[in-house]
Structure formats: C-alpha cells, structure tokens
C-alpha positions as CSV (number, residue, x, y, z in Angstrom):
1,M,-8.4,-21.2,45.3
2,N,-10.3,-18.8,43.1
3,I,-8.4,-17.4,40.2
4,G,-9.4,-14.5,37.9
5,I,-8.0,-14.1,34.4
6,I,-7.7,-10.7,32.7
7,G,-6.9,-11.2,29.0
8,A,-8.3,-14.2,27.1
9,G,-5.7,-14.4,24.3
10,K,-3.5,-17.4,23.5
11,L,-1.5,-17.4,26.8
12,G,-4.3,-16.3,29.1
13,S,-6.6,-19.0,27.6
14,A,-3.8,-21.7,27.9
15,L,-3.1,-20.7,31.5
16,A,-6.8,-20.7,32.5
17,I,-7.4,-24.2,30.9
18,A,-4.3,-25.7,32.4
19,L,-5.1,-24.4,35.9
20,N,-8.7,-25.6,35.6
21,K,-7.4,-29.0,34.7
22,T,-5.2,-29.1,37.8
23,G,-7.9,-28.3,40.2
24,F,-7.9,-24.5,40.5
25,C,-11.2,-22.7,40.2
26,I,-11.4,-20.1,37.5
27,C,-14.0,-17.8,38.9
28,G,-13.9,-15.1,36.3
29,V,-12.5,-14.0,32.9
30,Y,-12.3,-10.5,31.6
31,S,-11.2,-9.5,28.1
32,K,-11.6,-6.4,25.9
33,N,-12.4,-8.9,23.1
34,E,-15.8,-10.2,24.2
35,Q,-15.6,-13.1,21.7
36,S,-12.3,-14.3,23.2
37,S,-13.9,-14.0,26.7
38,K,-17.0,-16.0,25.6
39,L,-14.9,-18.7,23.9
40,L,-12.7,-19.2,27.0
41,C,-15.7,-19.2,29.4
42,D,-17.4,-21.8,27.2
43,K,-14.3,-24.0,27.3
44,L,-14.2,-23.7,31.1
45,D,-17.9,-24.1,31.4
46,I,-18.3,-21.0,33.6
47,E,-20.7,-18.1,33.5
48,R,-19.5,-15.1,31.5
49,E,-19.7,-11.7,33.1
50,N,-16.7,-10.0,31.3
51,S,-16.4,-7.5,34.1
52,I,-13.0,-6.5,35.4
53,E,-14.5,-5.5,38.7
54,A,-16.3,-8.9,39.2
55,T,-13.2,-10.8,38.0
56,V,-11.0,-9.1,40.7
57,Q,-13.7,-9.1,43.4
58,N,-14.3,-12.8,43.3
59,A,-10.7,-13.9,42.9
60,E,-7.9,-14.5,45.4
61,V,-5.3,-14.5,42.7
62,V,-5.6,-12.4,39.5
63,F,-3.4,-13.1,36.4
64,L,-2.9,-10.2,33.9
65,S,-2.4,-11.8,30.5
66,V,-2.4,-8.6,28.4
67,P,0.2,-7.0,26.1
68,D,3.1,-5.4,27.9
69,N,2.1,-1.9,27.0
70,A,-1.3,-2.4,28.7
71,I,-0.3,-3.9,32.0
72,D,0.3,-0.6,33.8
73,S,-3.0,0.9,32.6
74,I,-4.9,-2.2,33.7
75,A,-3.2,-2.1,37.1
76,S,-4.0,1.6,37.4
77,K,-7.7,1.0,36.4
78,I,-8.1,-1.8,39.0
79,A,-6.5,0.4,41.7
80,Y,-8.8,3.3,40.8
81,C,-12.1,1.5,40.5
82,I,-11.9,-1.2,43.2
83,D,-11.8,-0.5,47.0
84,R,-8.5,-0.9,48.8
85,E,-10.0,-3.6,51.2
86,V,-10.8,-5.7,48.2
87,I,-7.3,-5.4,46.7
88,E,-5.3,-5.8,49.9
89,K,-3.6,-9.2,50.3
90,K,-4.8,-10.4,46.9
91,I,-2.1,-11.8,44.6
92,F,-1.7,-10.1,41.2
93,L,0.6,-11.6,38.6
94,H,1.4,-10.5,35.1
95,L,2.8,-12.8,32.5
96,S,5.3,-10.6,30.8
97,G,8.9,-11.8,30.3
98,A,10.3,-8.3,29.8
99,L,8.6,-6.3,32.6
100,T,9.1,-6.5,36.4
101,S,6.5,-6.5,39.1
102,E,7.2,-2.7,39.4
103,V,4.6,-2.2,36.7
104,L,2.0,-3.3,39.2
105,K,3.0,-0.6,41.7
106,P,-0.5,1.0,41.8
107,L,-1.7,-2.4,43.3
108,Q,1.3,-2.8,45.5
109,D,0.6,0.6,47.0
110,L,-2.9,-0.7,48.1
111,G,-1.4,-3.7,49.8
112,A,-1.6,-6.3,47.0
113,L,1.0,-9.0,46.7
114,T,2.6,-8.8,43.2
115,G,4.9,-10.6,40.9
116,S,5.7,-11.5,37.3
117,F,5.2,-15.1,36.2
118,H,6.6,-15.9,32.8
119,P,6.2,-19.3,31.1
120,I,9.4,-20.1,29.2
121,Q,7.5,-21.3,26.3
122,T,5.8,-20.1,23.1
123,F,2.0,-20.2,22.5
124,A,1.0,-20.1,18.9
125,D,-2.0,-22.4,19.2
126,R,-5.0,-21.2,21.1
127,D,-6.7,-24.7,21.3
128,N,-3.8,-26.8,22.6
129,G,-1.5,-24.3,24.1
130,W,-2.4,-25.4,27.7
131,Q,-0.5,-28.6,27.1
132,K,2.7,-26.7,26.8
133,L,2.4,-25.4,30.4
134,F,2.9,-28.9,31.8
135,H,6.6,-29.7,32.5
136,C,7.3,-26.0,31.8
137,F,9.9,-23.7,33.4
138,F,8.7,-20.3,34.7
139,G,10.7,-17.2,35.3
140,F,9.4,-15.4,38.5
141,E,10.2,-12.0,39.9
142,G,8.2,-10.5,42.8
143,C,7.4,-10.8,46.5
144,A,8.0,-13.8,48.7
145,E,4.3,-14.4,49.3
146,A,3.6,-14.5,45.6
147,L,6.5,-16.8,45.0
148,K,4.9,-19.4,47.4
149,F,1.8,-19.4,45.3
150,V,3.6,-19.8,42.0
151,D,5.6,-22.6,43.4
152,T,2.3,-24.4,44.1
153,I,1.2,-23.8,40.5
154,A,4.5,-25.1,39.1
155,D,4.2,-28.1,41.3
156,K,0.7,-28.9,40.0
157,L,1.9,-28.4,36.4
158,K,5.0,-30.6,37.1
159,G,7.1,-27.6,36.2
160,R,9.8,-25.5,38.0
161,V,10.1,-21.9,39.0
162,I,13.3,-19.9,38.3
163,P,13.6,-16.8,40.5
164,I,14.9,-13.8,38.7
165,N,16.3,-10.6,40.2
166,K,14.4,-7.4,39.2
167,E,17.6,-5.9,37.9
168,Q,18.3,-8.9,35.7
169,K,14.8,-9.2,34.1
170,S,15.7,-7.6,30.8
171,L,18.8,-9.8,30.4
172,Y,16.7,-12.9,31.2
173,H,14.2,-11.9,28.6
174,A,16.9,-11.1,26.0
175,A,18.1,-14.7,26.4
176,A,14.5,-16.0,25.8
177,C,14.2,-13.8,22.7
178,I,17.6,-15.0,21.3
179,I,16.8,-18.7,21.6
180,S,13.2,-18.4,20.5
181,N,12.8,-15.5,18.1
182,Y,16.2,-15.4,16.6
183,T,16.2,-19.1,15.8
184,V,13.3,-18.2,13.5
185,T,15.5,-15.4,12.1
186,L,18.4,-17.8,11.4
187,F,16.0,-20.2,9.7
188,H,14.9,-17.3,7.5
189,I,18.5,-16.4,6.6
190,M,19.0,-20.1,5.7
191,H,16.0,-19.8,3.3
192,Q,17.5,-16.7,1.6
193,L,20.8,-18.5,1.0
194,L,19.1,-21.7,-0.4
195,I,16.9,-19.7,-2.6
196,K,20.1,-18.2,-4.1
197,V,21.3,-21.8,-4.6
198,G,18.0,-22.5,-6.5
199,M,16.0,-24.4,-4.0
200,E,12.3,-23.8,-3.5
201,E,11.3,-22.5,0.0
202,D,9.3,-25.7,0.9
203,A,12.2,-27.9,-0.2
204,A,14.6,-25.9,1.9
205,T,12.5,-26.4,4.9
206,S,12.1,-30.1,4.3
207,A,15.8,-30.6,3.7
208,F,17.1,-28.5,6.6
209,L,14.5,-28.7,9.4
210,P,15.8,-32.2,10.4
211,L,19.3,-30.7,10.8
212,L,17.9,-28.1,13.2
213,Q,15.9,-30.8,15.1
214,N,18.9,-33.0,15.4
215,T,21.0,-30.1,16.6
216,V,18.4,-29.4,19.4
217,D,18.4,-33.2,20.3
218,N,22.2,-33.1,20.5
219,I,22.1,-30.1,22.8
220,E,19.7,-31.9,25.0
221,M,21.7,-35.1,25.1
222,L,25.3,-33.7,25.1
223,G,25.1,-30.1,26.3
224,H,25.6,-27.2,23.9
225,K,29.4,-27.3,23.9
226,N,29.6,-30.9,23.0
227,A,26.8,-30.6,20.4
228,L,28.9,-28.2,18.3
229,T,30.0,-29.6,14.9
230,G,31.1,-28.0,11.6
231,P,34.2,-26.3,10.3
232,I,34.9,-24.0,13.2
233,S,34.8,-26.9,15.7
234,R,37.5,-28.6,13.6
235,G,39.6,-25.5,13.0
236,D,38.9,-25.7,9.2
237,Y,39.6,-22.0,8.5
238,K,39.8,-22.6,4.7
239,V,36.2,-23.6,4.6
240,V,35.2,-20.6,6.7
241,A,37.1,-18.3,4.3
242,K,35.1,-19.8,1.4
243,H,31.9,-19.2,3.3
244,I,32.8,-15.5,3.8
245,D,33.8,-15.0,0.2
246,A,30.5,-16.6,-1.0
247,L,28.4,-14.4,1.3
248,K,30.2,-11.3,0.4
249,K,29.6,-12.0,-3.3
250,E,26.0,-13.3,-3.2
251,V,24.3,-12.0,0.0
252,P,26.5,-9.3,1.6
253,Q,23.8,-8.3,4.1
254,F,24.4,-11.6,5.9
255,E,28.2,-11.5,6.1
256,T,28.3,-9.6,9.4
257,V,25.8,-12.0,11.0
258,Y,28.0,-14.9,9.9
259,R,31.2,-13.2,11.3
260,L,29.6,-12.3,14.6
261,L,28.1,-15.8,15.2
262,G,31.4,-17.3,14.0
263,R,33.4,-15.4,16.6
264,E,31.1,-16.8,19.4
265,T,31.4,-20.3,17.9
266,V,35.2,-20.0,18.1
267,E,34.7,-19.3,21.9
268,I,32.7,-22.4,22.3
269,A,35.2,-24.6,20.4
270,L,38.0,-23.0,22.5
271,Q,36.2,-23.8,25.8
272,R,35.7,-27.4,24.6
273,G,39.4,-27.7,23.8
274,S,39.0,-28.7,20.1
275,L,41.1,-26.0,18.6
276,C,44.9,-25.4,18.7
277,K,46.3,-21.9,19.2
278,E,47.1,-21.4,15.5
279,D,43.6,-22.3,14.5
280,V,42.1,-19.9,16.9
281,E,44.3,-17.0,15.6
282,R,43.5,-17.8,12.0
283,L,39.7,-18.0,12.7
284,I,39.6,-14.9,14.8
285,N,41.4,-12.9,12.1
286,L,39.1,-14.3,9.4
287,L,35.9,-13.5,11.4
288,E,36.9,-10.0,12.4
289,V,34.0,-7.6,11.8
C-alpha cells in the first residue's frame, strides 16, 4: 500500500521509517521545511519531490503529521487544489491527540475516509523515534473504513488500537498530558524543593530519578493502587502536617499543588482499604484547599 507523509518532523519521520521497515511503501514526503523533507527521503532512499499534490496523488493513505493549528489549513489546501476524483476513497489520517477527525471535514466532504491516529508515546529523538512505535498503543477516532487500516498498521507494529469517541477526545488527550507532561512538571517541583534544601540540580536528578523509575516499575507490576506508598497510604497525618508547614514557609507556591494531589492520594488509599475512617477525616481536613 502506498503511503504519503505530510510533515517530516520528529513524529512524521518516526512513522515513515517504522512503516517502511514493516513493508509499507512510502511513496512521497512533503514538508514546509525542505531540509527535513530531504533528510527523511534520504533515510527512506526515495526520490524527493516535496510536492503536496504529488504526495497525495500517488498515495492511497496520507498521514498529516503537522502542528494542530495547521491541520485544518492543510486539509483545506488539499481539498482546494486536488480534484475530487483523486481524493475520493483515499484515507487521510492526522496524528493529533487533541483534535478529532472533524478537522478533516473539507476532505470528508469530497468523499475521503478520515480519522485521527494518535501514538500514545513521546518523540523527542528524530533518529531513533521510530523504535518507540513498536509495541505502542494508538488512540483512534474516525470512520470504520479508516479503523480497519489503522488496525493493520498496529498489527504490523505489534501494537494495539484504542477506539475513542469524538466527544471524549479532549478528555483522552488531557489524560495523556497529565501522565506525560505533568510528570515533568512534578519533577521540576521536586528540583525546586531540593535546591531549597541545598542540593545541586544534577545531584537531585541522580538521587531521585531512581525513585521515579521504581514507582513506574511498581505501577506496571502491581497496578497503581497497590503501588502507592508514603505517609498518606499509612494514614500518617502528622508527617503530612509537617510537609504542609514546610511548604507554606519555604515555597508557598507549591502548597496548593501538594494539597490537591494529596486529596486524590487519600482517595486511592481509601479505595485500597489502607486507611481507617479517623485517618481519612484527619487527612481530608489537613489537605483542604
């Protein structure tokens, strides 16, 4: 099957290379950045045209790997400059986690089969990002015909597709942002606290990164509820009170974050059954925002 790639950034490049390695034919690459397009075409060992018209014309499936705010304009450009009979029955997929297939409506109106195909993964490395697409989960929202195709891709990549309702796409993407982006934010907060303690930033990372990695390992092995440790899981409200006092005195901007996360942590401990009623009441009162 011939596949066209629009957008040769980190994700577009990773996807093109991974699909190429699993037997799909990448028949064209288009990118506003000609250097990115050339780099990817060289890696794929294909001729570079860098024409959006040729990329769409020669492909049966077209992936739009462009920033979210450019997807609708690219879809409109394709719909405007390419004949209906070329677009009809082709599959167009964007890779945004936040947007639905509705953003491809100009193409839907011309008979294209559309969907959103979002790898639940991060891609910070242009050279080796393709490896992360293997054994990956993908969020999909779109038409049934497009779903059949992405199931084939996921199967080749030894991954799995998770169908998402259009109405729930933003909630799905919020979950992805919380676990990926906000983990970085929490690590940043940890740094700020340890700098106050007198640690160097590199030392803080070296000391506490294994703690984060072990926590992730425990979640994988035990499930997130059974992976919970620490004072809230034990009902140790006196330690929690000391934390709040220290934050209030030294870094008050983080006190509310601690309280909000603490309240949710009480809920986990409660569901796990590790807290008595009195501990729950004390902790909830302490952590009230």
